[in-house]
C-alpha positions, 0 to 999 in steps of 0.5 A: 500500500503506497501512501501519499498523504492526502492534503486534507488539512485534518491535522491542521484543523485538529491543531487549532483546538486545544486538547480538552476544549469542549470539556475534559478528556475523550475516552478514545484509546480503547476504541482505537485498540479494538479497531486494531484488534479487528483490522490490524495495521496495514504496512505502508510506504508513506511520505513523511513531512518532518514537521512539528505540525504536519499538514497532510497527515491522515491522523485527525480524520482517522481518529475521528472516524473511530471516535467522532468526539475526537474531531477538532482535538489535537490527537497526540496530546489527547492520547497523552492526557488520557494515558496520564488520567490512567496513571501512566507516567509522562514519558511512557504516556508520550511513547504510548501515544506515539504507538497509538498514532502509528496504529492510525497512520500518524507517522509524523506525529509519532516521530515527533513524540519518540525522537526526543526520547531516542535521539540525542540532538534537538530537532525542529519537529521533536524539540530538545532531547530528553536525556536519560529517558526511561523509555529510550528502548521503546522509543527507539522501537517505535522510531523503527516502526515509523520509518518502516511505515515510511518504506521506500520513500527517501527520508533523513538517512536513505529510505525508510527501510534503511533508517528503520534498520538503524533504529532496530539495531539501536533498540535491540543491541542484544536482539531481544525485547519483552514482547518478542516471545508473545509476538513470535507465538502469535505470528506463527498462528497468523502464518498458518491461519485461514485469514492471514496464512502465507507460505513465505511468512511460514518460511521466514518464521522458520528461519527465525528459529526460537527468537523473533527477528524484527529485521526479518519482519521488516524484510517481509513487509518490504517484500509484501509491498514491492511484490504486491503479495496480497497474502503476505500483506495480510500477514504483515498487517495482522502481525504489525497490529499485534506488535503495536498492541503488545508494545502499547500494553507494555508501555501502558502498565501502571507502576508506582510513581517513584517521583511523587507525581500523579495523574492529572485531576481532569474531567473525563468525557464518556 
């Protein structure tokens, strides 16, 4: 699925309204997760803007289609605010919001959120770095998915695939992450299932052995897009959806704050 962002102005319109205008937090996260559970997340080759306020992003419209009450709200900030209301710390909430943006095709918004946690220099789109971020690995992981979704398009350092490979190596110097065992298990189930089965995916999974390989999965996504292989595209869509859902669940686990901070006292819109 080669994607040229539509110049719909949806993100620009969303940016005009403050989060929570019109009354408190809109509960959107569960609806987004349910959409991903049903549909997965398509692999794509999407042009990025590298802008603090992306003007051609599909995120605003995609989110309001799932939750109409999100129309006119700044989606990344709304996700962060809802996560904070659930007791998730700020750093985790920011990267968790980035993962939710990726689920809806908001690659630039996700990039803007994860870059300060994963890159040691200031950027015009992400702002100053957050040195010592406790979610640096998860931010680097999400950063890799951002550029996977950039695909064949030229970006900061080569095309999206090249940049994604860099961030995978950055995120997993030992080759492992807490979600990988579950992700491998579920990917094996998709590969032999009736809905997303793919012989090419089965062969790739056998090549992984007992450990999930994000680099091999990137290659499968690239092959699926380049060859327009419908079975493989379906498999990659299902796996990418589970990958992002598992990463989000990992980030959204609430732990006792050790810095004395607490969730904001905010009004929630049902």
